C-alpha angles and dihedrals in degrees: 000000000000089000091054092047091053092042092055099029090127088071094088127178091264093050091051094047094047090047093050091048091052090047093055095043093047090048088057094044095044092051083069107028100076093043095043098083090043091049093048091049090049091058094047106269116150124230089249093053091047089054092046092049092052091045095050091047091052091047090057088051089048097054092045093047092060094042099047093038093061091040089056090051092050093053095038088228130118112165100071090054091049094049096046093045095053089045093057092049092052093051093049095063100072090043089072090064095057102071136003098211121123093241094051094046089050091050093051093046090047092054089050093050093044087057090051091051092048094055107031103078093042093045093050090047089052089052092047090051089059094055142080126203088262097056106025094108091047093052095047091042092052091049091050090049092054091043091052092046084068087050088057096047095044097059090043089057089049090047091052092049095049092047088063098031109035114203095003100124103151099071088061089067089061095046090050090068091071101067090036091057091047089053090053088053091055090047089062088066093063117113123214114246099198111231127200107271112242091225092220119131119251109258124215118278092257091049095055093118097060087113087080091070093055098036121115116266092247091056092051093048096051096039090045089059092047090050092051088056092046090059088068099032102095126187118296085237087085091059089053092047090050091052089051090049089051088062101264113147121242092257088045091054090053089047091056089050090051089051090052092051095045089055089047096049096049094045105039096077096044090046089051088056089048091051090056090052102039100025128258094261094069093047092048093050091048090049093053090050089054090051089055091052092050097047093042090048099049089051090062111030132077101176111110092215092057090045088055090051090050093049088053091051088049088060089055090051091053093047091050095050118027104058092024092053092053091047091053095046092049088063093054098067140050114279092242089058099049094107093051093041095051092038090053092049092049093042097050090043090055092050088050087051089061089059093041097049098041090045092047091051092050094044090048092055093044103039106008133248096291095072091039094058096035092056091051091050092054092049091051092054091049093051091046090056090049096050091046091061108027115117114237127183119194116237116259 
């Protein structure tokens, strides 16, 4: 037992609490995410509008990530932002069940994404504060594994509901409030670990990304490459819509999404360990190469078995990039600026997602899904080549 405690000593109380909170919130969100595009199509929404809706929601999250991340740094406080952000996301879930109009759906999604923006920079800074250079990948990888465990359980709940109640999507929005509320309860157990205030003034909401101008050159180079990729990385909703277009049933689409998340959850933590040993750059480049294989493959295949294989590989891509990317970026800035640095990365990535999702929806309707996914695959390979060779110096 003592050996295990020493072996996993980096899993502190704060890391466990933040991971459990993310598990509950993601369970609530992922009950809805795989059925959302199917639900929107069932009430008459076009592919373009679905992409625009997802893009606008992510853009709201993006602006608020940068703003609240630097505000958290200025105050030297994290916990209030985390608690309020998870609270907003929990409240947004039942709102989706009230009306099925475009404006109301957009409002509910915006509240959810505002909550995500409010909490993300502060939460990631809390995680970074619990790490050392030797275990940063492990901590972020463990958190992503727990987060994605919720993304496995959520779709399974949705699958069980739809098996007994075919086509009845809206009650799921009410049930999703339960795990979200439980996550807020766990968030109340967090203790503030007072950080050194950055001393910088709070900038206006629209100026939340001023950190970019003062960031180290290595940060700008790496984040610049990640943002270039984000401009072509549209919402996963398009993958689900493509599977449906290939003839997969609604429960089958959710099953593919579950497979993706299972692969993600079992590989995120081991790949975090691998990132600590081999360096995050190699894992990130390999992950982008996997993305290119998946997007290039789904543009060509129609066999459900191959689609399942590609969805599994997509889970490996996510595990090799999301937590690992944050772990790498957190080493490229001063410790007092971690909230702003990660908030800026997440924020600008979300704004890029607006372009990516709206553009993918439009391109899908004009030229079909083949060109949409093929273009994203080519962009991923180009960015992988760039990140494999870019010169990065750590800040002093």
